[in-house]
ZATORBA-30404 format. One line per 10 residues: number of its first residue (from 1); their letters; for each residue x negated, y, z of N, C-alpha, C, O. Coordinates in nm, 4 decimals. Atoms other than C-alpha are relative to their C-alpha. Layout:
N
NUM> a> X,Y,Z,X,Y,Z,X,Y,Z,X,Y,Z | ...
END
This chain:
203
1> mkriiatiaa> 0.0482,0.1440,-0.0727,-23.3823,-11.3479,10.6772,0.0689,-0.0639,0.0977,0.0817,-0.1863,0.1017 | -0.0592,0.0284,-0.0734,-23.1859,-11.3256,10.9679,0.1818,-0.0571,-0.0255,0.2546,-0.1460,0.0187 | -0.1382,0.1050,0.0364,-22.8567,-11.3807,10.8145,0.0122,-0.0965,-0.0477,0.1091,-0.1715,-0.0357 | -0.0258,0.1296,0.0577,-22.9718,-11.6333,10.6082,0.0043,-0.1696,0.1394,0.0706,-0.2730,0.1470 | 0.0573,0.0912,-0.1396,-23.1031,-11.8491,10.9440,0.0998,0.0070,0.0751,0.1100,-0.0880,0.1528 | -0.1006,-0.0048,-0.1072,-22.7900,-11.7252,11.1347,0.1085,-0.0708,-0.1510,0.1050,-0.1849,-0.1051 | -0.0198,0.0707,0.1228,-22.6133,-11.8766,10.7859,0.0417,-0.1817,0.0367,0.1271,-0.2504,0.0928 | 0.0587,0.1847,-0.0769,-22.7522,-12.2533,10.8261,-0.0132,0.0293,0.1126,-0.1334,0.0506,0.0963 | -0.0166,0.0111,-0.1331,-22.7350,-12.2142,11.1721,0.1875,-0.0384,0.0135,0.2301,-0.1394,0.0696 | -0.1635,0.0086,0.0215,-22.3213,-12.1854,11.1179,0.0484,-0.1197,-0.0440,0.1368,-0.1916,0.0024
11> gillcvsgaa> -0.0547,0.1479,0.0439,-22.3139,-12.4687,10.8987,-0.0070,-0.0706,0.0641,0.0902,-0.1328,0.1069 | -0.0261,0.1455,-0.0564,-22.4841,-12.7162,11.0721,0.0777,-0.0090,0.1308,0.0966,-0.1167,0.1873 | -0.0759,0.0347,-0.1567,-22.2839,-12.6371,11.4080,0.1553,-0.0216,-0.0795,0.2305,-0.0837,-0.0044 | -0.1207,-0.0142,0.0755,-21.9560,-12.6160,11.1481,0.0200,-0.1771,0.0020,0.1069,-0.2420,0.0602 | 0.0216,0.1203,0.0526,-22.1152,-12.9804,10.9790,0.0125,-0.0743,0.1064,0.0893,-0.1657,0.0765 | -0.0014,0.0654,-0.0882,-22.1466,-13.1329,11.3162,0.0931,-0.0550,0.1305,0.0912,-0.1563,0.2004 | -0.1364,-0.0039,-0.0271,-21.8267,-13.0492,11.4671,0.1119,-0.0818,-0.0673,0.1938,-0.1493,-0.0049 | -0.0457,0.1081,0.0486,-21.6756,-13.2226,11.1833,-0.0202,-0.1065,0.0015,0.0674,-0.1929,0.0063 | 0.0328,0.1447,-0.0205,-21.8627,-13.4962,11.2013,0.0749,-0.0850,0.1232,0.1518,-0.1807,0.1148 | -0.0580,0.0370,-0.0988,-21.7690,-13.5640,11.5135,0.1510,-0.0359,0.0697,0.1911,-0.1090,0.1603
21> radrshgsrp> -0.1207,0.0469,0.0043,-21.4348,-13.5462,11.4768,0.0655,-0.0950,-0.0818,0.1729,-0.1478,-0.0532 | 0.0258,0.0815,0.0204,-21.4877,-13.7517,11.2318,-0.0005,-0.1246,0.0176,0.0684,-0.2082,-0.0408 | 0.0923,0.1213,-0.0590,-21.6755,-14.0167,11.4074,0.1693,-0.0280,0.0903,0.2246,-0.1347,0.0635 | -0.0853,0.0637,-0.0463,-21.3653,-14.0345,11.6217,0.1247,-0.0677,-0.0832,0.1678,-0.1728,-0.0358 | -0.1293,0.0030,0.0573,-21.0650,-14.0677,11.3920,-0.0194,-0.0698,-0.1148,0.0746,-0.1080,-0.1844 | 0.0224,0.1482,0.0759,-21.2667,-14.3136,11.1656,-0.0711,-0.0670,0.0351,-0.0816,-0.1626,-0.0417 | 0.0097,0.1528,-0.0825,-21.4224,-14.5394,11.3819,-0.1609,-0.0201,-0.0843,-0.1910,0.0728,-0.1592 | 0.1150,0.0373,0.0564,-21.7835,-14.6965,11.2511,-0.0072,0.0117,-0.1970,0.0761,0.0264,-0.2864 | 0.0986,-0.0902,0.1436,-22.0260,-14.6100,10.9178,0.0847,-0.1094,-0.0658,0.1285,-0.2029,0.0012 | -0.0363,0.1327,0.0607,-21.8821,-14.8403,10.6605,-0.0897,-0.1082,-0.0625,-0.1954,-0.0671,-0.0146
31> hgkariligm> 0.0787,0.0841,0.0489,-22.0818,-15.1265,10.4869,0.0227,-0.0454,-0.0760,-0.0476,-0.1455,-0.0896 | -0.0054,0.0733,0.1051,-21.9471,-15.2245,10.1908,-0.1220,0.0073,-0.1183,-0.1848,0.1132,-0.1193 | 0.1090,-0.0307,0.0317,-22.2174,-15.2903,9.9403,-0.0048,0.1114,-0.1233,-0.1035,0.1803,-0.1492 | -0.0456,-0.1009,0.1181,-22.0124,-15.0737,9.6073,-0.0120,0.1221,-0.0027,-0.0351,0.1887,-0.1036 | -0.0813,-0.1238,-0.0146,-21.9194,-14.7625,9.7978,-0.1646,0.0894,0.0301,-0.2700,0.0419,0.0723 | 0.0624,-0.1361,0.0184,-22.1206,-14.4242,9.7769,-0.0002,0.0582,0.1132,0.1025,0.1231,0.1331 | -0.0084,-0.0693,-0.1637,-22.2082,-14.2939,10.1579,-0.0318,0.1315,-0.0849,-0.0888,0.1403,-0.1937 | -0.0006,-0.0850,-0.0089,-22.1830,-13.9722,10.1679,-0.0282,0.0929,0.1533,0.0110,0.0599,0.2652 | 0.0660,-0.0751,-0.1725,-22.3532,-13.6867,10.4581,-0.0565,0.0990,-0.0293,-0.0483,0.1601,-0.1359 | 0.1007,-0.1365,0.0309,-22.5886,-13.4200,10.5129,-0.1038,0.0077,0.1211,-0.1089,-0.0333,0.2370
41> dtefgiplgn> 0.1592,0.0395,-0.0979,-22.8905,-13.4159,10.6896,-0.0829,0.1766,0.0400,-0.1144,0.2766,-0.0245 | 0.0650,-0.1551,-0.0483,-23.0424,-13.1184,10.8836,-0.1656,-0.0286,0.0232,-0.2221,-0.1248,0.0753 | 0.1619,-0.0272,0.0034,-23.4189,-13.0065,10.8482,-0.0558,0.1125,0.0668,-0.0382,0.2313,0.0396 | 0.1585,-0.1205,-0.0321,-23.6978,-12.8202,11.0313,-0.1163,-0.0700,0.0109,-0.1497,-0.1875,0.0264 | 0.1103,0.0558,0.0323,-23.9935,-12.8043,10.9932,-0.0974,0.1376,-0.0203,-0.0656,0.2555,-0.0043 | 0.1132,-0.0966,-0.0383,-24.3727,-12.6453,10.9581,-0.0921,-0.0065,-0.1339,-0.1098,-0.1235,-0.1679 | 0.0831,-0.0139,0.0880,-24.6053,-12.5517,10.6591,-0.1142,-0.0460,0.0213,-0.1684,-0.0184,0.1283 | 0.1684,0.0189,-0.0375,-24.9591,-12.7044,10.6156,-0.0664,0.0055,-0.1080,-0.0123,-0.0418,-0.2079 | 0.1425,0.0150,0.1087,-25.2678,-12.6705,10.3898,0.0385,0.1603,-0.0489,0.1118,0.2532,-0.0150 | 0.0306,-0.1209,0.0902,-25.3726,-12.4274,10.1360,0.1120,-0.0225,-0.1341,0.1516,-0.1318,-0.1745
51> yadvnsplgn> -0.0600,-0.0074,0.1309,-25.1662,-12.3188,9.8207,-0.0669,0.0422,-0.0760,-0.0452,0.1626,-0.0628 | 0.0886,-0.1197,0.0863,-25.3854,-12.1660,9.5903,0.0481,-0.0299,-0.1636,-0.0035,-0.1300,-0.2132 | -0.0713,-0.0104,0.1763,-25.2046,-12.1345,9.1936,-0.0264,0.1465,-0.0601,0.0104,0.2507,-0.0059 | 0.0068,-0.1406,0.0371,-25.3001,-11.8562,8.9884,0.1326,0.0091,-0.0363,0.1475,0.1288,-0.0118 | -0.1176,-0.0252,0.0538,-24.9568,-11.8536,8.8636,0.1229,0.0470,0.1080,0.2295,0.0891,0.0630 | -0.0728,-0.0196,-0.1044,-24.7834,-11.7970,9.2110,-0.0650,0.1584,0.0578,-0.1593,0.1975,-0.0111 | 0.0457,-0.0510,-0.0702,-24.8604,-11.5081,9.4385,0.0286,-0.0350,0.1543,0.0877,0.0486,0.2227 | -0.0183,0.0653,-0.1121,-24.8628,-11.7550,9.7718,-0.1370,0.0343,0.0593,-0.1499,0.0924,0.1671 | 0.1190,-0.0050,-0.0807,-25.2106,-11.7518,9.8415,-0.0284,-0.1167,0.0835,-0.0294,-0.2266,0.0280 | -0.0152,0.0988,-0.1456,-25.2472,-11.9590,10.1969,0.1592,-0.0466,0.0345,0.2557,0.0022,0.0933
61> yadvnsvggg> -0.2120,0.0825,-0.0119,-24.9078,-12.2102,10.1716,-0.0126,0.0489,0.1603,0.0301,0.1605,0.1899 | 0.0015,-0.0143,-0.1589,-24.9598,-12.2017,10.5556,-0.0142,0.1006,0.0744,0.0384,0.0986,0.1857 | 0.0094,-0.0841,-0.0261,-25.0838,-11.8648,10.5982,0.1489,0.0910,-0.0455,0.1853,0.1814,0.0298 | -0.1085,-0.0903,0.0502,-24.7490,-11.7139,10.3806,0.1581,-0.0828,0.0489,0.2735,-0.0580,0.0142 | -0.1405,0.0538,-0.0146,-24.5000,-11.9441,10.5276,0.0106,-0.0502,0.1633,-0.0769,-0.1320,0.1918 | -0.0400,0.0771,-0.1205,-24.3676,-12.0401,10.9101,0.0597,-0.0653,0.0212,0.0764,-0.1477,-0.0687 | -0.0977,0.1414,-0.0376,-24.1367,-12.2662,11.0861,0.1591,0.0509,-0.1010,0.2020,0.1557,-0.1493 | -0.1514,-0.0567,0.0802,-23.7853,-12.2879,10.9118,0.0625,-0.1034,-0.0188,-0.0087,-0.1993,0.0109 | -0.1051,0.0878,-0.0075,-23.5078,-12.5125,10.8618,0.0871,0.0122,-0.0801,0.0945,0.1125,-0.1511 | -0.0998,0.0326,0.1542,-23.2442,-12.6221,10.6218,0.1065,-0.0864,0.0200,0.1302,-0.1048,0.1394
71> alvvgeypmm> -0.1036,0.0833,0.0477,-22.9393,-12.8695,10.4920,0.0305,-0.0476,-0.0896,0.0700,0.0216,-0.1835 | 0.0159,0.1282,0.1568,-22.9280,-13.1324,10.2399,0.1524,-0.0569,0.0316,0.2028,-0.0821,0.1410 | -0.1249,0.0566,0.0204,-22.6021,-13.2559,10.1363,-0.0422,-0.1628,-0.0313,-0.1133,-0.1385,-0.1288 | 0.0180,0.1447,0.0507,-22.6674,-13.6795,10.0649,0.0724,-0.0703,-0.0289,0.1818,-0.0809,0.0264 | -0.0819,0.1219,0.0586,-22.5558,-13.9466,9.8743,-0.1243,-0.1364,0.0277,-0.2465,-0.1486,0.0203 | 0.0648,0.1657,0.0321,-22.6597,-14.3100,9.8949,0.0664,-0.1191,-0.0382,0.1644,-0.1659,0.0197 | -0.0524,0.1391,0.0914,-22.5705,-14.5931,9.7133,-0.0552,-0.1277,0.0636,-0.1754,-0.1332,0.0900 | 0.0657,0.1502,-0.0803,-22.6279,-14.9517,9.8776,-0.0405,-0.0942,-0.1121,0.0583,-0.1609,-0.1427 | 0.0866,0.0913,0.0616,-22.8182,-15.1563,9.6602,0.0507,-0.1640,0.0585,0.1266,-0.2444,0.0044 | -0.0111,0.1330,-0.1027,-22.8234,-15.4619,9.9371,0.0256,0.0773,0.1336,0.0646,0.1900,0.1640
81> dmlsmtarvg> 0.0005,-0.0550,-0.0898,-22.8500,-15.4753,10.2447,-0.0795,0.0899,0.0837,-0.0645,0.1550,0.1871 | 0.1057,-0.0420,-0.1146,-23.1411,-15.3704,10.3411,-0.0759,0.1291,-0.1176,-0.1769,0.1852,-0.0750 | 0.0554,-0.0601,0.1194,-23.2375,-15.1538,10.0088,0.1509,0.1378,-0.0574,0.2666,0.1138,-0.0918 | -0.0881,-0.0947,0.0421,-23.0597,-14.8091,9.9199,-0.0617,0.0611,-0.0929,-0.1822,0.0432,-0.1110 | 0.0151,-0.1173,0.0964,-23.0500,-14.5333,9.6428,0.0527,0.1156,0.0648,0.1615,0.1203,0.1222 | -0.0562,-0.1284,-0.0922,-23.0595,-14.1550,9.7828,-0.0189,0.0863,-0.1361,-0.0893,0.0837,-0.2371 | 0.0489,-0.1797,0.0544,-23.0333,-13.8189,9.6432,0.0433,0.0984,0.0913,0.1539,0.0866,0.1441 | -0.0419,-0.1197,-0.0768,-23.0294,-13.4951,9.8392,0.0049,0.1324,-0.0811,-0.0232,0.1279,-0.2008 | -0.0062,-0.1330,0.0781,-22.9937,-13.1449,9.7224,0.0328,0.1399,0.1235,0.1302,0.1452,0.1985 | -0.0118,-0.0982,-0.1329,-23.0171,-12.8450,9.9729,-0.0545,0.1161,-0.0256,-0.0746,0.1777,-0.1303
91> fqahvdrtvn> 0.0549,-0.1676,-0.0542,-23.1498,-12.5381,10.1227,-0.0796,0.0196,0.1222,-0.0381,-0.0050,0.2355 | 0.0735,0.0631,-0.1179,-23.4685,-12.5168,10.3213,-0.0614,0.1868,-0.0211,-0.1127,0.2348,-0.1222 | 0.0329,-0.1176,-0.0190,-23.5342,-12.1432,10.4497,-0.1207,-0.0064,0.1260,-0.1203,-0.0763,0.2273 | 0.1562,-0.0095,-0.1264,-23.9168,-12.0363,10.6535,0.0303,0.1784,0.0563,0.0314,0.2828,-0.0089 | 0.0599,-0.1231,-0.0236,-23.9285,-11.7569,10.8554,-0.1110,0.0719,-0.0409,-0.2196,0.0205,-0.0676 | 0.1567,-0.1139,0.0433,-24.1702,-11.4511,10.7658,-0.1272,-0.0277,0.0505,-0.1111,-0.0694,0.1652 | 0.1014,0.0256,-0.0670,-24.5123,-11.5018,10.8555,-0.0493,0.1368,-0.0169,-0.0591,0.1798,-0.1319 | 0.0825,-0.1656,-0.0259,-24.6743,-11.1300,10.9571,-0.0990,-0.0091,0.0460,-0.1169,-0.0367,0.1647 | 0.1121,0.0011,-0.0653,-25.0107,-11.1102,10.9504,-0.0474,0.1886,-0.0381,0.0106,0.2329,-0.1373 | -0.0123,-0.1146,-0.0111,-25.1177,-10.7326,10.9778,0.1060,0.1162,-0.0201,0.0819,0.2353,-0.0398
101> glgshvhaip> -0.1523,-0.0757,0.0258,-24.7735,-10.5846,10.9386,0.0910,-0.0262,-0.0983,0.2096,0.0018,-0.1152 | -0.0877,0.0748,0.1434,-24.7186,-10.7754,10.6062,0.0593,-0.1288,0.0279,0.0036,-0.1947,0.1158 | -0.0558,0.0557,-0.0322,-24.4812,-11.0197,10.5980,0.0363,-0.0698,-0.1766,0.0484,-0.0167,-0.2870 | -0.0214,0.1160,0.1162,-24.4169,-11.3306,10.3499,0.0534,-0.1650,0.0500,0.0163,-0.2373,0.1425 | -0.0143,0.1425,-0.0294,-24.2483,-11.6556,10.3233,0.0366,-0.0820,-0.1152,0.0037,-0.0078,-0.2077 | -0.0432,0.0945,0.0773,-24.1230,-11.9343,10.0797,0.1145,-0.0825,0.0032,0.0973,-0.1883,0.0638 | -0.1128,0.0737,-0.0087,-23.7575,-12.0677,10.0321,-0.0124,-0.1065,-0.0789,-0.0927,-0.1152,-0.1719 | 0.0146,0.1234,0.1440,-23.7041,-12.3832,9.8443,0.1212,-0.0686,0.0102,0.1773,-0.0844,0.1187 | -0.1305,0.0939,0.0415,-23.4063,-12.5896,9.7024,-0.0582,-0.1395,-0.0389,-0.0955,-0.1473,-0.1559 | 0.0056,0.0831,0.0576,-23.4829,-12.9111,9.6745,0.1098,-0.1000,-0.0499,0.2146,-0.1326,0.0058
111> vllgtkyylg> -0.1363,0.1263,0.0169,-23.3059,-13.1901,9.4486,-0.1054,-0.0770,-0.0406,-0.1863,-0.0591,-0.1317 | 0.0686,0.1486,-0.0233,-23.4634,-13.5391,9.5434,0.1068,-0.1194,-0.0445,0.2232,-0.1292,-0.0055 | 0.0124,0.1351,-0.0148,-23.4226,-13.8610,9.4434,-0.0963,-0.1164,0.0252,-0.2144,-0.1328,-0.0053 | 0.1047,0.1436,-0.1014,-23.5316,-14.1988,9.6379,0.0687,-0.1065,0.0467,0.1913,-0.1162,0.0515 | -0.0499,0.1066,-0.0576,-23.5057,-14.5044,9.7822,-0.0102,0.0257,0.1661,-0.0713,0.1222,0.2121 | -0.0435,-0.0297,-0.1254,-23.3947,-14.5624,10.1684,-0.0226,-0.1904,0.0424,0.0709,-0.2684,0.0241 | -0.0139,0.1675,-0.0697,-23.5148,-14.9586,10.3263,-0.0048,0.0170,0.1374,-0.0699,0.0821,0.2192 | 0.0181,-0.0207,-0.1483,-23.4190,-15.0260,10.6095,-0.0254,-0.1723,0.0639,0.0322,-0.2740,0.0254 | 0.1380,0.1462,-0.0902,-23.6563,-15.3351,10.8390,0.0887,-0.0707,0.0458,0.0651,-0.1906,0.0311 | -0.0670,0.1339,-0.0328,-23.3670,-15.5058,10.9893,0.1301,-0.0192,-0.0469,0.2197,-0.0610,0.0265
121> gereglfgaf> -0.1135,0.0086,0.1091,-23.1043,-15.5005,10.6943,0.1395,0.0694,0.0616,0.1385,0.1361,0.1651 | -0.1315,-0.0409,-0.0647,-22.7426,-15.4097,10.7606,0.0302,0.1422,-0.0069,0.1312,0.2056,0.0235 | -0.0214,-0.1869,0.0061,-22.8383,-15.0359,10.6854,0.0006,0.0264,0.1669,0.0682,0.1247,0.1971 | 0.0302,-0.0529,-0.0959,-22.9221,-15.0168,11.0463,-0.1066,-0.0248,0.0319,-0.1863,-0.0891,-0.0364 | 0.1558,-0.0286,-0.0470,-23.2093,-14.9571,11.2566,-0.1348,0.0800,-0.0662,-0.1241,0.1849,-0.1296 | 0.0892,-0.0922,0.0611,-23.5342,-14.8393,11.1503,0.0403,-0.0380,-0.1460,0.0964,-0.1318,-0.2026 | 0.0135,-0.0166,0.1975,-23.5736,-14.7204,10.7690,-0.1028,0.0827,-0.0015,-0.1200,0.1744,0.0788 | 0.0100,-0.1080,0.0568,-23.8191,-14.5840,10.5425,0.0327,0.0547,-0.1371,0.0745,-0.0141,-0.2302 | -0.0350,-0.0567,0.1254,-23.7722,-14.3542,10.2766,-0.1431,0.0422,-0.1129,-0.2622,0.0632,-0.0896 | 0.0870,-0.0672,0.0988,-23.9422,-14.2455,9.9717,0.0520,0.1187,-0.1175,0.1323,0.0709,-0.1977
131> elgmfdlmss> -0.0834,0.0013,0.1093,-23.8334,-14.0108,9.7272,-0.0684,0.1696,-0.0611,-0.1325,0.2544,0.0010 | 0.0861,-0.0938,0.0716,-23.9396,-13.7499,9.4488,0.0954,0.0864,-0.0869,0.1864,0.0282,-0.1461 | -0.0345,-0.0581,0.0946,-23.8226,-13.4798,9.2558,-0.0173,0.1583,-0.0264,-0.1332,0.1963,-0.0093 | 0.0456,-0.1741,0.0217,-23.7973,-13.0515,9.1709,0.0184,0.0876,0.1351,0.1092,0.0562,0.2121 | -0.0536,-0.0954,-0.1458,-23.7822,-12.7952,9.4718,-0.0802,0.1374,-0.1315,-0.1705,0.1457,-0.2148 | -0.0237,-0.1326,0.0682,-23.7369,-12.4492,9.3282,-0.0621,0.0761,0.1381,-0.0172,0.0700,0.2525 | 0.0389,-0.0475,-0.1281,-23.9785,-12.2380,9.5360,0.0105,0.1686,-0.0396,-0.0240,0.2365,-0.1363 | -0.0373,-0.1926,-0.0077,-23.8873,-11.8596,9.5883,-0.0676,0.0540,0.1123,-0.0335,0.0295,0.2280 | 0.0785,-0.0594,-0.0439,-24.1573,-11.6512,9.7033,0.0211,0.1570,0.0258,0.0887,0.2353,-0.0409 | -0.0165,-0.1500,0.0163,-24.2009,-11.3183,9.8347,-0.0882,-0.0238,0.1097,-0.0751,-0.1017,0.2041
141> verraggnvt> 0.1416,-0.0889,-0.0666,-24.5517,-11.1482,9.9747,0.0273,0.1505,-0.0020,0.0554,0.2016,-0.1104 | 0.0255,-0.1466,0.0049,-24.5549,-10.7847,10.0649,-0.1860,0.0058,0.0327,-0.2619,-0.0483,0.1131 | 0.1139,-0.0416,-0.0210,-24.8692,-10.6335,9.9982,-0.0173,0.1810,-0.0139,0.0406,0.2521,-0.0961 | 0.0296,-0.0903,0.0115,-25.0060,-10.3215,10.0716,-0.1446,0.1047,-0.1115,-0.2672,0.0964,-0.1033 | 0.0758,-0.1156,0.0849,-25.1499,-10.0238,9.7936,-0.0175,0.1135,0.0878,0.0528,0.1456,0.1836 | 0.0486,-0.1607,-0.0634,-25.2917,-9.7085,9.9112,0.0983,0.0101,0.1286,0.0791,-0.0670,0.2226 | -0.0723,0.0103,-0.1111,-25.0116,-9.6099,10.1556,0.1478,-0.0688,0.0066,0.2464,-0.0372,0.0732 | -0.1775,0.0716,0.0710,-24.7014,-9.8277,10.0226,-0.0089,-0.1006,0.0558,-0.1134,-0.1144,0.1195 | -0.0589,0.1352,-0.0253,-24.5839,-10.1410,10.1062,0.0840,-0.0436,-0.1163,0.1927,0.0046,-0.1481 | -0.1378,0.1037,0.1183,-24.4154,-10.3687,9.8227,-0.0343,-0.1274,0.0247,-0.1195,-0.1969,0.0801
151> svtsndvrfg> 0.0170,0.1599,-0.0229,-24.3202,-10.6614,9.7781,0.0233,-0.1014,-0.1353,0.1207,-0.0914,-0.2100 | 0.0011,0.0614,0.1000,-24.4094,-10.9255,9.5266,0.0531,-0.1068,0.0329,0.0501,-0.1549,0.1462 | -0.0806,0.0831,-0.0647,-24.1762,-11.2025,9.4451,0.0104,-0.0907,-0.0975,0.0507,-0.0472,-0.2054 | 0.0120,0.0745,0.1246,-24.2050,-11.4915,9.2312,0.1068,-0.1480,0.0397,0.1447,-0.1910,0.1486 | -0.1009,0.1497,-0.0244,-23.9712,-11.8421,9.1429,-0.0723,-0.0998,-0.0887,-0.1027,-0.0808,-0.2064 | 0.0657,0.1117,0.0873,-24.1359,-12.1769,9.0487,0.0669,-0.1364,0.0376,0.0722,-0.1865,0.1498 | -0.0045,0.0926,-0.0361,-24.0108,-12.4592,8.9962,-0.1127,-0.1116,0.0044,-0.2113,-0.0954,-0.0676 | 0.1289,0.1215,-0.0041,-24.2437,-12.7959,9.0791,0.0459,-0.1212,0.0383,0.1544,-0.1435,0.0920 | -0.0485,0.1561,-0.0217,-24.2310,-13.1491,9.1117,-0.1002,-0.0516,0.1540,-0.2140,-0.0537,0.2009 | 0.1444,0.0637,-0.1602,-24.3326,-13.2998,9.4532,0.0824,-0.1419,0.0372,0.1685,-0.1997,-0.0292
161> lgagvgyqed> -0.0182,0.1762,-0.0617,-24.2776,-13.6450,9.6546,-0.0340,0.0053,0.1594,-0.1163,0.0535,0.2372 | 0.0363,0.0083,-0.2025,-24.2438,-13.7202,10.0145,0.0225,-0.1203,0.0581,0.0638,-0.1888,-0.0355 | -0.0207,0.1362,-0.1136,-24.2023,-14.0342,10.2688,0.0082,0.0415,0.1218,-0.0575,0.1327,0.1720 | -0.0049,-0.0483,-0.1164,-24.0702,-14.0413,10.5811,0.0576,-0.1294,0.0937,0.1095,-0.2206,0.0294 | -0.0755,0.1120,-0.0453,-23.9427,-14.2968,10.8671,0.1129,0.0722,0.0868,0.1176,0.1921,0.1146 | -0.0886,-0.0099,-0.0566,-23.6390,-14.3286,11.0517,0.0724,-0.0914,0.1226,0.0202,-0.1896,0.1755 | -0.0495,0.1255,-0.0561,-23.3683,-14.4827,11.2665,0.1560,0.0966,-0.0264,0.1937,0.2117,-0.0044 | -0.1349,-0.0679,-0.0300,-22.9942,-14.5006,11.1839,0.0473,-0.0691,0.0868,-0.0144,-0.1699,0.1213 | -0.0741,0.0247,-0.0997,-22.7429,-14.5586,11.4344,0.1318,-0.0317,0.0039,0.1895,-0.0216,0.1122 | -0.1489,-0.0008,0.0095,-22.3800,-14.6396,11.2966,0.0126,0.1331,-0.1129,-0.0268,0.1163,-0.2283
171> rwnarvsiht> -0.0444,-0.1454,0.1314,-22.2789,-14.2607,11.0858,-0.1331,0.0489,0.0187,-0.1899,0.0701,-0.0884 | 0.1071,-0.0696,0.0100,-22.6175,-14.1065,11.2427,-0.0991,-0.0918,-0.0112,-0.1056,-0.2112,0.0183 | 0.1490,-0.0201,-0.0024,-22.9543,-14.0881,11.1780,-0.1007,0.1098,0.0577,-0.0713,0.2224,0.0980 | 0.1272,-0.0855,-0.0561,-23.2844,-13.9416,11.2870,-0.0847,-0.0552,-0.0821,-0.0895,-0.1725,-0.1192 | 0.1083,0.0060,0.1077,-23.5819,-13.8649,11.0545,-0.1283,0.0439,0.0322,-0.1264,0.1473,0.0990 | 0.1123,-0.1275,0.0211,-23.9520,-13.7448,11.0364,-0.0561,-0.0048,-0.1179,-0.1045,-0.1180,-0.1198 | 0.0026,-0.0028,0.1143,-24.0423,-13.6821,10.6757,-0.1613,0.0718,-0.0267,-0.1859,0.1243,0.0819 | 0.1021,-0.0749,0.0721,-24.3967,-13.5157,10.5057,0.0487,-0.0110,-0.1562,0.0591,-0.1142,-0.2225 | 0.0201,-0.0184,0.1636,-24.3410,-13.3725,10.1452,-0.1118,0.0780,-0.0504,-0.1451,0.1816,0.0072 | 0.0772,-0.1057,0.0668,-24.5853,-13.2280,9.9328,0.0972,0.1034,-0.1353,0.1441,0.0538,-0.2378
181> qdvgnfgnaf> -0.0554,-0.0453,0.0621,-24.4259,-12.9613,9.7669,0.0115,-0.0013,-0.1841,0.1161,0.0086,-0.2483 | 0.0584,-0.0277,0.0911,-24.6143,-12.9502,9.4354,-0.0930,-0.0936,-0.0183,-0.1919,-0.0611,0.0474 | 0.0988,0.0498,0.0323,-24.8275,-13.2189,9.3136,-0.1323,0.0408,-0.0752,-0.2494,0.0030,-0.0734 | 0.1605,-0.0578,0.0841,-25.0634,-13.0470,9.1028,-0.0890,0.0361,0.1177,-0.2048,-0.0038,0.1294 | 0.0566,-0.0752,-0.1210,-25.1516,-12.8641,9.4199,0.0064,-0.1522,0.1179,0.0711,-0.1213,0.2179 | -0.0661,0.1598,-0.0591,-25.1074,-13.2567,9.6001,-0.0068,0.0977,0.1559,0.0802,0.1660,0.2099 | 0.0123,-0.0089,-0.1459,-25.2918,-13.1843,9.9478,0.0240,0.1459,0.0412,-0.0088,0.1854,0.1531 | 0.0003,-0.1714,-0.0469,-25.2270,-12.8102,9.9706,0.1440,0.0318,-0.0167,0.1695,0.1500,-0.0399 | -0.1381,-0.1169,-0.0161,-24.8605,-12.7329,9.9765,0.0930,-0.1368,0.0883,0.2077,-0.1679,0.0559 | -0.0793,0.0582,-0.0495,-24.7627,-12.9931,10.2232,0.0995,0.0893,0.1483,0.0815,0.1957,0.2075
191> titggigyqf> -0.1362,-0.0713,-0.1060,-24.4312,-12.9346,10.4884,-0.0047,-0.1369,0.0942,-0.0205,-0.2460,0.0394 | -0.0653,0.1049,-0.0659,-24.3579,-13.1673,10.7758,0.1276,0.0185,0.0678,0.1476,0.1037,0.1544 | -0.1268,-0.0049,-0.0859,-24.0392,-13.2070,10.8967,0.0961,-0.0947,0.0794,0.0765,-0.2160,0.0727 | -0.1348,0.0739,-0.1353,-23.7386,-13.3418,11.1621,0.0580,-0.0083,-0.0120,0.0636,0.0999,-0.0704 | -0.1050,-0.0142,0.0144,-23.4478,-13.3831,11.1247,0.1324,-0.1003,0.0764,0.0897,-0.1967,0.1400 | -0.1334,0.0720,-0.0094,-23.0465,-13.5397,11.2078,0.1083,0.0157,-0.1299,0.1454,0.1160,-0.1909 | -0.0828,0.0434,0.0812,-22.8282,-13.6820,10.9844,0.1365,-0.0227,0.0281,0.1749,-0.0322,0.1446 | -0.1517,0.0565,-0.0820,-22.4595,-13.7711,10.9935,0.0738,-0.0253,-0.1530,0.0990,0.0619,-0.2362 | -0.0602,0.0484,0.1400,-22.3004,-13.9833,10.6905,0.1777,-0.0504,0.0213,0.2361,-0.1562,0.0449 | -0.1810,-0.0035,-0.0061,-21.9019,-13.8858,10.6936,0.0921,-0.0289,-0.0609,0.2074,0.0044,-0.0337
201> sal> -0.0845,-0.0013,0.1173,-21.7689,-13.9963,10.4004,-0.0306,-0.1557,-0.0895,-0.1329,-0.2228,-0.0761 | 0.0036,0.1233,0.0830,-21.7337,-14.2954,10.1735,0.0643,0.0205,-0.1410,0.1707,0.0821,-0.1352 | -0.0517,-0.0378,0.1602,-21.6512,-14.2684,9.7667,0.0220,-0.1804,-0.0548,0.0601,-0.2060,-0.1691
END
């Protein structure tokens, strides 16, 4: 787990470093309507609610998961000055939650499609975002049987959705979002995330 977090942190640092160099060399963010903007978002968040699914050994979602972080590659296609279509895919890792000496966590691979609406137009300033898609949930829960501790793992693909608000300033943006990673357990699989993103290229 520590290696995963260290790898994510190193990747984020490299992206931020490269973004800063790109920002100096390429100037402001492109505003042409027919270009796909490519970037990366970082996310840091906490789980909320209860997750009860007989096909998954997760138990209580907030009890088996702790704080986490991740990175997502982002594509944004401007439909008009105020509206864009988005696609995001990445990896979200969570620190083990340890209770009575037993650890557990749920990592996720989100694949999301959505929309982004800029309140001020020109794809700058305050925006709202909505997205939906698939979450590949990878869980691991330790259990004690007699004197032995065993780890029970599962891999479940769930349909989820979410919404958020943020602020775009040239190539940089910051936003706060809330997602349910399983619509089938809508109120019981929420996560709240916040992060910073950067658009480093346009196709």
